[in-house]
C-alpha positions in Angstrom: 3.5 -24.8 99.7 6.4 -22.3 100.0 7.6 -21.6 103.6 8.0 -18.0 104.4 11.2 -16.8 105.6 11.2 -14.6 108.7 14.2 -12.5 109.6 14.4 -10.9 112.9 17.7 -8.6 113.9 19.1 -8.3 117.3 19.0 -5.1 119.1 22.8 -4.7 118.3 22.1 -5.1 114.6 19.1 -2.4 114.9 21.3 0.1 116.7 24.1 -0.5 114.1 21.7 0.1 111.3 20.5 3.4 112.9 24.1 4.6 113.4 24.6 4.0 109.9 21.6 5.7 108.7 22.5 8.9 111.1 26.1 8.8 109.6 24.6 8.9 106.1 22.6 11.8 106.7 25.3 13.7 108.6 27.7 13.0 105.3 24.9 14.3 103.1 24.5 17.5 105.3 28.1 18.3 105.5 28.3 17.8 101.8 25.7 20.3 101.4 27.2 22.7 103.9 30.6 22.3 102.2 28.9 23.3 98.6 26.8 26.1 100.3 23.7 24.5 98.9 21.5 26.1 101.7 18.2 25.3 100.3 18.9 21.7 99.6 20.7 21.5 103.2 17.5 23.1 105.0 15.0 20.8 102.8 17.4 17.7 103.8 17.6 18.7 107.4 13.8 19.2 107.8 13.3 15.6 106.7 15.4 14.0 109.6 14.4 15.1 113.0 16.7 12.7 114.4 19.3 14.9 113.1 18.2 18.1 114.2 20.6 18.3 117.3 23.3 17.9 114.4 22.0 20.0 111.5 21.3 23.0 113.9 25.1 23.2 114.5 25.0 25.2 111.0 21.7 27.4 112.0 23.8 30.5 112.3 25.3 30.1 108.8 22.0 29.4 107.0 20.8 32.4 104.9 18.2 34.9 106.6 15.7 34.0 104.2 15.9 30.3 105.0 16.3 30.5 108.8 12.6 31.0 109.3 11.6 28.0 107.2 14.3 25.6 108.9 13.2 26.7 112.5 9.2 26.6 111.9 9.3 23.4 110.0 11.6 21.8 112.5 9.0 23.1 115.2 6.1 21.8 113.3 7.8 18.5 112.8 8.9 17.8 116.4 7.7 20.7 118.4 9.9 22.6 120.8 11.0 19.8 122.9 14.6 19.8 121.4 16.6 22.6 122.8 18.2 23.6 119.3 14.6 23.8 118.0 13.8 26.3 120.9 16.9 28.3 120.3 16.3 28.5 116.6 12.9 29.9 117.0 13.8 32.5 119.7 16.7 33.6 117.3 14.0 34.6 114.6 13.9 38.1 116.5 17.0 38.8 114.7 15.5 38.1 111.4 13.2 40.0 109.1 9.7 40.0 110.5 7.5 37.2 109.3 4.8 37.6 106.7 1.6 37.3 108.6 -2.0 36.2 107.8 -3.9 39.6 106.8 -6.3 39.0 109.3 -3.4 39.1 111.9 -1.0 41.7 109.7 -3.9 44.5 109.9 -3.7 44.4 113.8 -1.5 46.0 116.1 -2.4 43.6 119.1 -3.8 40.3 119.0 -5.6 37.8 121.5 -3.8 34.4 121.9 -4.4 31.1 124.1 -2.5 28.4 125.4 -3.4 25.0 127.3 0.0 24.3 129.0 1.1 22.6 132.4 3.0 25.7 133.5 2.2 28.3 136.1 1.1 31.4 134.8 4.2 32.9 135.8 6.0 30.8 133.4 3.9 30.5 130.5 5.4 33.7 128.8 8.5 31.7 128.1 6.6 29.0 126.2 6.9 29.4 122.4 3.6 28.1 121.1 0.3 29.9 121.2 -2.8 30.1 119.0 -5.1 32.4 117.9 -7.8 30.1 118.1 -9.4 29.5 121.5 -10.9 26.1 120.5 -7.6 24.9 119.8 -6.5 25.5 123.1 -9.5 24.2 124.4 -9.0 20.9 122.6 -5.5 20.5 124.0 -6.7 21.2 127.5 -9.6 18.7 127.1 -7.3 16.2 125.5 -4.4 16.4 127.5 -5.8 17.6 130.9 -3.8 16.2 133.9 -0.9 15.0 131.5 0.2 18.0 129.5 -2.1 20.7 130.2 -3.9 21.9 133.2 -4.1 25.5 132.7 -6.0 27.4 130.0 -4.4 30.9 129.2 -5.4 34.1 127.3 -2.8 36.8 126.6 -2.1 39.4 124.2 0.8 40.1 121.9 1.9 42.8 119.7 1.9 41.6 116.1 5.5 43.0 115.5 6.7 40.7 118.4 5.3 37.5 116.8 8.5 35.5 115.5 6.3 33.3 113.2 3.1 32.1 112.1 2.4 28.5 111.2 -1.0 26.8 110.3 0.8 23.5 109.2 -0.9 21.7 111.8 -4.3 23.2 111.5 -3.7 24.9 114.9 -3.2 28.9 114.2 -0.3 29.1 115.9 2.1 31.8 116.5 5.4 31.5 117.8 6.9 34.1 120.4 9.3 34.4 123.4 8.5 36.5 126.3 6.2 38.9 124.3 3.0 38.0 125.5 1.4 40.1 128.3 -2.0 40.7 130.1 -2.0 37.1 130.9 -5.0 35.4 132.6 -6.1 31.9 133.5 -9.3 30.9 131.9 -11.5 28.3 133.9 -13.7 27.2 130.7 -13.5 23.5 130.1 -15.4 22.9 127.3 -15.5 23.8 123.3 
């Protein structure tokens, strides 16, 4: 019977492999920037969240029609915990208005919800809200005490929505400082 060979790597070897991988991604992105192949650049950058701080260096050079795709996909993959992703989402206010689903586009003002840990005075600065109260309740009930201690309801004008995504089946709208009439809801069950 043949013995299986086991190979383990040291921490240093692992870190070296990571550095080489990151450099390879950077080289690919730099080449795409030089060639001004922006669609390939965005598609490649989206696939490598570990390179977001590097790839977002060129966000301002990305053509307008690709900025929303880039920012929203980065947000969907990694949330808004990376400063460059938050900045990119906020900058969408300078781009053409997003295409919204008909049920939102036909309204001037919509109601949105958020489960979060922030105080009511700070929740208007949070990017992610949902049009589905059950989604917000899910996050409150799942993350209560860790990342969500409050459930908020607010209004937003559809013209102030920076982006809409349902990539994670959360009916998210992305905004910055545009929600109003914010109230805390005390419900805890779906």
